[in-house]
C-alpha positions as CSV (number, residue, x, y, z in Angstrom):
1,M,0.0,0.0,0.0
2,R,1.1,3.6,-0.7
3,K,2.7,5.2,2.3
4,E,1.1,8.5,3.4
5,T,3.4,11.5,4.3
6,V,3.0,13.2,7.6
7,L,4.8,16.3,8.8
8,V,5.3,16.5,12.6
9,V,5.8,20.1,13.9
10,D,7.1,20.3,17.5
11,D,9.9,22.2,19.0
12,S,10.4,19.5,21.7
13,A,13.1,17.0,20.4
14,T,12.0,14.4,22.7
15,K,8.4,14.7,22.0
16,R,9.1,15.0,18.3
17,Y,11.2,11.8,18.5
18,L,8.3,9.9,20.1
19,L,5.7,11.0,17.5
20,V,8.0,10.3,14.5
21,S,8.8,6.8,16.0
22,W,5.2,5.9,16.5
23,L,4.2,7.2,13.0
24,T,7.0,5.5,11.3
25,R,6.4,2.3,12.9
26,A,2.7,2.6,11.7
27,G,3.9,2.8,8.1
28,F,3.9,6.4,7.5
29,T,6.5,8.6,5.8
30,V,7.4,11.3,8.4
31,R,8.9,14.6,8.1
32,Q,9.8,17.0,10.8
33,A,9.8,20.7,11.5
34,E,10.7,22.7,14.6
35,T,8.9,25.9,14.0
36,G,5.7,27.1,12.5
37,G,7.5,29.1,10.0
38,E,9.7,26.2,9.1
39,A,6.5,24.0,8.5
40,L,4.8,26.6,6.2
41,T,8.0,26.8,4.2
42,M,8.1,23.0,3.7
43,L,4.4,22.6,2.6
44,P,4.3,24.3,-0.8
45,G,5.2,21.7,-3.5
46,S,5.5,18.8,-1.0
47,D,3.7,15.6,-0.9
48,V,2.7,16.0,2.8
49,E,-0.9,14.6,3.4
50,L,-1.2,15.1,7.1
51,V,0.1,17.7,9.7
52,V,0.6,16.7,13.4
53,L,1.0,20.1,14.9
54,D,2.0,21.2,18.5
55,V,0.0,24.1,19.9
56,K,2.9,25.8,21.6
57,L,5.8,26.8,19.2
58,P,8.6,29.3,19.6
59,D,7.7,31.6,16.8
60,M,3.7,31.5,16.5
61,S,1.0,29.5,18.0
62,G,-0.1,26.3,16.5
63,F,-3.6,27.9,16.1
64,D,-1.9,30.5,13.8
65,V,0.0,27.9,11.8
66,C,-3.3,25.7,11.4
67,E,-5.2,28.8,10.3
68,K,-2.6,29.7,7.7
69,I,-2.7,26.2,6.2
70,K,-6.5,26.1,6.1
71,T,-6.9,29.5,4.4
72,D,-4.2,28.9,1.8
73,P,-6.1,27.9,-1.4
74,A,-3.1,25.6,-2.6
75,Y,-3.4,23.1,0.3
76,G,-6.3,24.3,2.4
77,S,-7.9,20.8,2.7
78,L,-4.8,19.5,4.2
79,P,-5.7,17.8,7.6
80,V,-4.2,18.9,10.8
81,I,-4.1,17.2,14.1
82,H,-3.3,19.3,17.0
83,V,-1.2,17.8,20.0
84,S,-0.5,19.7,23.3
85,A,0.5,19.1,26.8
86,H,-0.3,22.5,27.9
87,A,-3.4,23.7,26.1
88,V,-5.5,21.1,27.3
89,D,-8.7,22.6,28.7
90,V,-12.0,23.0,26.8
91,V,-11.4,26.6,25.6
92,D,-8.1,25.6,24.0
93,R,-9.6,22.4,22.2
94,T,-12.6,24.6,21.0
95,Q,-10.3,27.3,19.7
96,G,-8.1,24.7,17.9
97,L,-11.0,23.0,16.2
98,N,-12.8,26.4,15.4
99,R,-9.7,27.7,13.7
100,G,-9.5,24.6,11.5
101,A,-8.0,21.6,13.1
102,D,-9.5,18.2,12.2
103,A,-8.7,16.6,15.5
104,Y,-7.2,17.7,18.9
105,L,-5.2,15.3,21.1
106,V,-4.0,16.2,24.7
107,E,-1.0,14.6,26.4
108,P,-0.5,12.1,27.5
109,I,-1.2,10.6,24.1
110,E,-1.3,6.9,23.6
111,P,0.4,5.6,20.4
112,D,-2.7,3.8,19.3
113,E,-5.0,6.8,19.7
114,L,-2.6,8.9,17.6
115,I,-2.4,6.3,14.7
116,A,-6.1,5.7,14.8
117,T,-6.7,9.4,14.7
118,A,-4.4,9.8,11.8
119,H,-6.0,7.0,9.9
120,A,-9.5,8.6,10.5
121,V,-8.5,12.0,9.2
122,L,-6.6,10.7,6.4
123,R,-9.8,8.7,5.3
124,Y,-11.9,11.8,5.4
125,Y,-9.1,13.8,3.5
126,S,-8.9,10.9,0.8
127,A,-12.7,10.9,0.3
128,R,-12.7,14.7,0.1
129,R,-9.9,14.7,-2.5
130,R,-11.7,12.0,-4.5
131,A,-14.9,14.0,-4.4
132,E,-13.1,17.3,-5.4
133,S,-11.3,15.5,-8.4
134,L,-14.6,14.0,-9.5
135,A,-16.4,17.4,-9.3
136,A,-13.5,18.9,-11.2
137,R,-13.7,16.3,-13.9
138,M,-17.3,16.5,-14.1
139,V,-17.1,20.2,-14.8
140,R,-14.4,19.6,-17.5
141,L,-16.6,16.7,-19.0
142,A,-19.4,19.1,-19.4
143,E,-17.1,21.7,-21.2
144,A,-15.8,18.9,-23.4
145,T,-19.3,17.7,-24.2
146,L,-20.2,21.2,-25.4
147,A,-17.2,21.5,-27.5
148,I,-17.6,18.0,-29.0
149,N,-21.3,18.7,-30.0
150,T,-20.6,22.0,-31.6
151,A,-17.9,20.6,-33.8
152,D,-19.1,20.7,-37.5
153,T,-16.8,18.0,-38.9
154,L,-15.4,14.7,-37.7
155,P,-11.8,15.8,-37.4
156,A,-12.8,18.8,-35.4
157,L,-15.1,16.6,-33.2
158,L,-12.2,14.2,-32.5
159,E,-9.8,17.0,-31.8
160,A,-12.5,18.5,-29.3
161,A,-12.8,15.2,-27.6
162,A,-9.0,14.7,-27.3
163,A,-8.5,18.2,-26.1
164,G,-11.4,17.5,-23.4
165,A,-9.7,14.1,-22.4
166,N,-6.5,15.8,-22.0
167,E,-8.0,18.4,-19.7
168,I,-9.8,15.8,-17.7
169,F,-7.2,13.2,-17.3
170,G,-3.9,14.9,-18.2
171,G,-1.2,13.3,-20.3
172,P,-1.3,12.0,-23.7
173,V,-4.7,10.5,-25.3
174,V,-6.2,8.9,-28.3
175,V,-9.6,9.5,-29.6
176,L,-10.2,7.1,-32.4
177,A,-13.3,6.7,-34.9
178,E,-13.9,5.4,-38.3
179,G,-13.8,8.2,-41.0
180,A,-16.1,8.6,-43.9
181,D,-13.8,6.7,-46.2
182,G,-14.0,3.7,-43.8
183,E,-10.5,4.2,-42.4
184,G,-9.5,5.1,-38.9
185,L,-9.0,8.7,-38.0
186,A,-7.7,9.7,-34.6
187,A,-6.9,12.8,-32.6
188,A,-3.8,11.7,-30.7
189,G,-1.1,13.1,-28.5
190,S,-0.7,15.9,-26.0
191,P,-1.5,18.4,-27.5
192,P,-3.7,16.3,-29.8
193,V,-3.1,16.1,-33.5
194,V,-5.5,14.6,-36.0
195,R,-4.1,11.8,-38.3
196,A,-4.9,8.5,-39.8
197,W,-4.8,5.6,-37.4
198,A,-5.5,1.9,-37.9
199,L,-8.8,0.7,-36.3
200,P,-8.2,-2.1,-33.8
201,D,-9.1,-5.7,-34.9
202,D,-11.3,-6.6,-31.9
203,T,-14.8,-7.2,-31.2
204,V,-17.0,-4.7,-29.1
205,A,-20.6,-5.4,-28.3
206,V,-23.2,-2.6,-28.5
207,G,-22.8,-0.5,-25.4
208,S,-19.8,0.7,-23.6
209,L,-16.8,-0.9,-21.7
210,V,-13.5,0.2,-20.0
211,R,-10.6,-2.1,-20.3
212,T,-6.8,-2.0,-19.7
213,D,-4.5,-2.6,-22.5
214,D,-0.7,-2.7,-22.8
215,A,0.5,0.7,-24.1
216,A,2.3,-1.2,-26.8
217,Q,-1.0,-2.0,-28.4
218,W,-1.5,1.8,-28.8
219,D,2.0,2.7,-29.8
220,G,1.2,5.6,-32.2
221,I,2.2,8.0,-29.6
222,A,4.7,8.1,-26.6
223,W,3.1,6.9,-23.4
224,P,4.8,7.4,-19.9
225,A,7.4,4.6,-19.3
226,G,5.9,1.6,-17.6
227,E,2.3,2.8,-18.0
228,S,-0.5,0.6,-19.1
229,V,-3.5,2.3,-20.9
230,A,-7.2,2.5,-19.9
231,V,-9.3,2.0,-23.2
232,A,-13.1,3.1,-23.3
233,A,-15.0,1.6,-26.1
234,A,-18.5,2.6,-27.1
235,R,-20.7,1.3,-29.9
236,L,-24.3,2.6,-30.6
237,R,-25.2,0.1,-33.4
238,N,-24.2,-3.2,-34.7
239,D,-23.7,-1.8,-38.1
240,R,-21.4,0.9,-36.8
241,P,-17.8,0.5,-35.7
242,P,-17.0,1.5,-32.0
243,I,-15.1,4.7,-30.9
244,Y,-12.1,4.6,-28.6
245,V,-10.9,6.9,-26.0
246,V,-7.5,5.8,-24.6
247,V,-5.7,7.5,-21.6
248,T,-3.2,6.5,-19.1
249,E,-4.2,3.8,-16.5
250,S,-2.9,5.9,-13.6
251,S,-5.2,8.7,-14.4
252,Q,-8.2,6.7,-13.5
253,N,-10.0,6.6,-10.2
254,P,-11.7,3.3,-9.4
255,G,-15.6,3.7,-9.4
256,F,-15.5,7.0,-11.3
257,P,-17.0,6.4,-14.7
258,V,-15.7,9.7,-16.3
259,L,-13.9,7.9,-19.0
260,R,-16.8,5.8,-19.9
261,Q,-19.2,8.8,-20.0
262,L,-16.8,10.6,-22.2
263,S,-16.6,7.8,-24.6
264,Q,-20.4,7.6,-24.8
265,T,-20.5,11.3,-25.5
266,V,-18.2,10.9,-28.2
267,A,-19.9,7.9,-29.7
268,A,-23.2,9.8,-29.8
269,A,-21.7,13.0,-31.3
270,V,-19.9,10.8,-34.0
271,E,-23.1,9.0,-34.8
272,A,-24.9,12.2,-35.2
273,Q,-22.0,13.6,-37.3
274,R,-22.2,10.5,-39.5
275,S,-25.9,10.8,-39.9
276,Y,-25.7,14.5,-40.7
277,D,-23.0,13.9,-43.3
278,E,-25.0,11.0,-44.9
279,E,-28.2,13.1,-45.0
280,H,-26.3,16.0,-46.6
281,R,-24.8,13.8,-49.1
282,I,-28.1,12.3,-50.1
283,A,-29.6,15.7,-50.2
284,V,-26.8,17.2,-52.4
285,T,-27.1,14.2,-54.6
286,L,-30.9,14.5,-55.1
287,Q,-30.5,18.3,-55.6
288,R,-27.9,17.9,-58.3
289,S,-29.8,15.1,-60.0
290,L,-32.7,17.7,-60.5
291,L,-30.4,20.2,-62.0
292,Q,-28.9,20.4,-65.4
293,S,-25.6,18.6,-65.5
294,R,-24.0,19.7,-68.8
295,L,-23.9,23.1,-70.5
296,P,-24.8,23.5,-74.1
297,D,-22.2,24.2,-76.6
298,V,-23.0,27.5,-78.1
299,P,-20.8,29.1,-80.9
300,G,-19.8,32.6,-80.1
301,V,-21.0,32.5,-76.4
302,E,-18.9,31.2,-73.3
303,L,-21.0,29.8,-70.4
304,A,-20.1,29.0,-66.9
305,M,-22.3,27.8,-64.0
306,R,-21.5,27.1,-60.3
307,Y,-23.9,25.5,-57.8
308,E,-23.3,25.2,-54.1
309,P,-25.7,23.7,-51.5
310,A,-26.1,25.4,-48.3
311,A,-23.5,24.4,-45.6
312,A,-25.8,24.9,-42.7
313,Q,-28.6,22.3,-43.4
314,T,-29.1,19.0,-44.9
315,E,-32.4,19.6,-46.7
316,V,-32.6,20.1,-50.4
317,G,-33.6,23.6,-51.7
318,G,-35.3,25.3,-54.4
319,D,-32.5,27.0,-56.4
320,F,-32.3,26.1,-60.1
321,Y,-31.0,27.1,-63.4
322,E,-31.5,26.3,-67.1
323,L,-29.3,26.8,-70.2
324,T,-30.8,25.3,-73.3
325,M,-30.8,26.1,-77.1
326,V,-34.4,26.6,-78.5
327,D,-34.9,27.4,-82.2
328,G,-31.3,28.9,-82.5
329,R,-31.6,31.0,-79.3
330,L,-29.9,30.3,-75.9
331,L,-32.6,30.2,-73.2
332,V,-31.1,31.1,-69.8
333,A,-33.1,30.9,-66.6
334,I,-32.2,31.0,-62.9
335,G,-34.8,30.8,-60.0
336,D,-35.5,30.1,-56.5
337,V,-38.5,28.4,-55.0
338,A,-39.3,29.4,-51.5
339,G,-38.4,27.0,-48.7
340,H,-35.8,24.2,-48.1
341,S,-37.3,20.7,-48.2
342,L,-38.1,17.9,-50.5
343,H,-41.3,19.7,-51.4
344,A,-39.4,22.8,-52.4
345,A,-37.1,20.6,-54.6
346,T,-40.1,19.0,-56.4
347,V,-41.7,22.3,-57.0
348,M,-38.4,23.5,-58.4
349,A,-38.3,20.6,-60.8
350,E,-41.8,21.3,-62.0
351,V,-41.2,24.9,-62.4
352,R,-38.0,24.3,-64.5
353,H,-39.8,21.8,-66.7
354,A,-42.7,24.1,-67.3
355,V,-40.3,27.1,-68.2
356,R,-38.7,24.8,-70.8
357,A,-42.0,23.5,-72.1
358,Y,-43.5,27.1,-72.7
359,A,-40.1,28.2,-74.1
360,V,-40.1,25.3,-76.7
361,E,-43.6,26.5,-77.8
362,G,-42.0,29.7,-78.9
363,H,-43.2,32.2,-76.4
364,P,-41.1,35.2,-75.4
365,P,-39.8,35.3,-71.8
366,G,-42.5,37.5,-70.5
367,T,-45.2,35.4,-71.8
368,V,-43.4,32.3,-70.6
369,L,-43.4,33.7,-67.1
370,T,-47.1,34.6,-67.3
371,L,-47.8,30.9,-68.5
372,V,-45.8,29.6,-65.7
373,N,-47.6,31.9,-63.2
374,N,-50.9,30.5,-64.3
375,F,-49.6,27.0,-63.9
376,M,-48.4,27.5,-60.4
377,R,-51.6,29.1,-59.3
378,T,-53.6,26.2,-60.7
379,V,-51.3,23.2,-59.8
380,L,-49.2,24.6,-56.9
381,P,-51.4,27.4,-55.3
382,A,-49.5,27.1,-51.9
383,D,-46.1,27.7,-53.5
384,S,-44.2,30.8,-54.8
385,A,-41.0,31.4,-56.7
386,T,-38.7,34.0,-58.2
387,I,-37.0,33.6,-61.8
388,C,-35.2,35.6,-64.3
389,L,-35.5,34.3,-67.8
390,M,-33.9,35.4,-71.0
391,T,-33.1,34.5,-74.6
392,L,-30.0,35.4,-76.4
393,E,-29.3,35.3,-80.3
394,P,-25.6,34.3,-80.4
395,A,-25.0,35.8,-83.8
396,T,-26.3,39.4,-83.0
397,G,-26.2,39.6,-79.1
398,R,-29.8,40.5,-79.0
399,V,-31.3,39.7,-75.4
400,R,-34.9,39.6,-74.4
401,M,-35.2,39.2,-70.6
402,A,-38.1,39.2,-68.0
403,S,-38.1,38.8,-64.3
404,A,-40.4,37.6,-61.7
405,G,-39.4,39.0,-58.4
406,H,-35.8,37.9,-58.9
407,L,-32.7,39.7,-58.1
408,P,-31.3,41.9,-60.8
409,P,-28.8,40.5,-63.3
410,L,-25.4,42.0,-63.4
411,L,-24.0,43.3,-66.8
412,H,-20.3,43.9,-67.3
413,T,-19.0,45.6,-70.5
414,A,-16.0,47.8,-71.3
415,D,-18.1,50.7,-69.8
416,G,-18.2,49.3,-66.5
417,V,-20.6,47.2,-64.3
418,R,-24.4,48.0,-63.8
419,F,-27.6,46.1,-62.7
420,L,-30.3,45.5,-65.2
421,E,-33.8,46.1,-64.0
422,P,-36.4,43.8,-65.4
423,H,-39.5,44.0,-63.2
424,G,-42.4,41.7,-62.3
425,P,-44.2,40.1,-59.3
426,L,-43.0,36.7,-58.1
427,L,-44.6,33.5,-59.4
428,G,-47.5,32.0,-57.6
429,I,-49.4,35.2,-56.7
430,N,-52.4,36.8,-58.0
431,A,-50.7,40.2,-59.3
432,T,-50.8,42.2,-62.6
433,R,-48.1,40.9,-64.9
434,L,-46.9,42.7,-68.1
435,D,-45.6,40.5,-70.9
436,A,-43.3,43.2,-72.1
437,D,-39.7,42.3,-72.1
438,L,-36.4,44.0,-71.4
439,E,-34.6,44.2,-74.7
440,F,-30.9,45.2,-75.4
441,V,-27.9,44.0,-77.3
442,L,-25.0,42.2,-75.3
443,P,-21.8,43.6,-77.0
444,P,-18.8,41.5,-77.7
445,D,-16.9,40.7,-74.6
446,G,-19.9,41.7,-72.5
447,T,-20.7,39.5,-69.5
448,L,-23.9,38.7,-68.0
449,V,-24.2,37.4,-64.3
450,L,-27.4,35.7,-63.0
451,Y,-27.4,34.6,-59.4
452,T,-29.7,33.5,-56.6
453,D,-29.9,35.3,-53.2
454,G,-27.6,33.0,-51.2
455,L,-24.6,34.8,-53.2
456,V,-25.5,38.4,-51.9
457,E,-28.1,38.1,-49.0
458,R,-26.9,38.0,-45.3
459,R,-29.0,38.0,-42.2
460,D,-27.0,40.7,-40.6
461,A,-26.7,43.1,-43.5
462,D,-29.1,44.8,-45.9
463,I,-29.5,43.4,-49.4
464,D,-27.8,46.5,-50.9
465,V,-24.6,45.7,-49.3
466,G,-24.3,42.3,-50.9
467,L,-25.4,43.8,-54.3
468,E,-22.6,46.4,-54.0
469,A,-20.1,43.6,-53.0
470,L,-21.1,41.8,-56.2
471,A,-20.7,44.9,-58.4
472,N,-17.1,45.5,-56.8
473,A,-16.1,41.9,-57.2
474,S,-17.4,41.9,-60.8
475,G,-15.3,44.9,-61.8
476,T,-12.8,42.5,-63.3
477,V,-14.0,39.5,-65.2
478,E,-11.1,36.7,-65.6
479,P,-10.4,35.4,-69.1
480,S,-12.0,32.1,-67.9
481,L,-15.6,32.5,-66.8
482,D,-15.3,29.3,-64.7
483,A,-12.6,31.0,-62.7
484,F,-14.6,34.1,-62.4
485,C,-17.5,32.3,-61.0
486,R,-15.2,30.4,-58.5
487,R,-13.9,33.6,-57.3
488,L,-17.4,35.0,-56.7
489,M,-18.3,31.8,-54.7
490,V,-15.2,32.2,-52.6
491,Q,-15.3,35.9,-52.1
492,L,-19.0,36.4,-51.5
493,G,-20.4,32.9,-50.8
494,G,-18.3,32.3,-47.8
495,A,-16.2,29.3,-49.5
496,G,-18.8,26.6,-48.8
497,Q,-19.9,28.1,-45.2
498,Q,-23.0,30.0,-46.6
499,A,-26.3,29.4,-45.0
500,D,-28.2,29.2,-48.2
501,D,-27.9,27.5,-51.6
502,I,-26.2,29.5,-54.2
503,A,-26.5,29.2,-58.1
504,V,-24.5,31.3,-60.4
505,V,-24.9,31.6,-64.1
506,A,-22.4,33.6,-66.3
507,L,-22.4,34.0,-70.0
508,R,-20.0,36.2,-72.2
509,R,-20.4,37.0,-75.8
510,R,-17.0,36.3,-77.6
């Protein structure tokens, strides 16, 4: 068993010799001090776990020494036993206990009484330290749980879990889970670094467990010499691999399930992250399947398109675009159905097909929008959408354009940048709609940019701020329209961190 260290403080050499002898024979490691000042100097940074303190000392009273110990934040919980041959009446004993002593023995003291009292106060001290350690670990566990559950990617999640485990248990740590590619991914070390790590070839039942492994089985990092490791494994489903949290065995307190609780928290968060990633992947796949996958090859016209789903949600949205040759003219449409849901995506598909169908019949853009509006009010009365629709004659550059509540297209020419202003109420409402189109000629090297609101709209800023940012960003157009669209997405859309879907279509007349 571990030997507790006791500090005996007494200016009487004979009495100190007796106390030290009794405690040493009882199995304690004993240190000595003759004065209160010497005792207070010895305590900081020491492994002393109990002070046996005489009341009458040459430099200060034992009561003062005890009070200084108990009010020091570094070792205020250290137990103190007063011993005295002079201060023996009730008033003295009461003062000693009121000023912090855990026990008070008056001489003559029997050896067995001293040893029994020492063991009693140390049991209380040990229980208090365990309770304080558990309380501190539970606070850190709560903080780690918050960090884990606010991580937005699996690597960030593992790094947060490893940092939390390092705060809770100290020393090196490994947090291991299966990545999206089926390979092991771990945050390991102190401080933790995310890297590839082979998954263990073992069987873990659904639930959680804590076991002890040889550190050599987890040799991807340097463990303290001679240490074994405590391994917590948690598995939520039979069709999912377990996650592992590995720390040093010496950091564990028997009966305290903090490591197991941490592993369960990580497993639940990893499962939620997996589900989110899968849902988002399915949503994006569905969204893209409803959109045009290839751009037409139009002589004399360069085309580019970018589409990015929202990063903040897994549902499909209603953004759409269309570029099709109809009777020798390029039909270009971009729109946005209200909402984020499977229903919004299906409405988007119906509106897109309706636009193409009416355009194939030979109607100009304004008439197409009127017909689509009638279609929506009849078939989709609870839905609404915005759309900008145009036709371009590649040979002449002649453009006819109409809008239904959509954001203004941007035109870049040698004269500068300006927004076009085709007007019209959004689709799906009962409002007067004029079939008149905006007509103009797109000059050679002129570029048109059509976009959805995710590119320019932010919850914390007016829409005019976003439009001004788009105009500034479009002051220069790269030789490659695709590079131009990519830059707009990065510069204005937040590089994949936007809260709404973004669709951008750019066309330039050569």
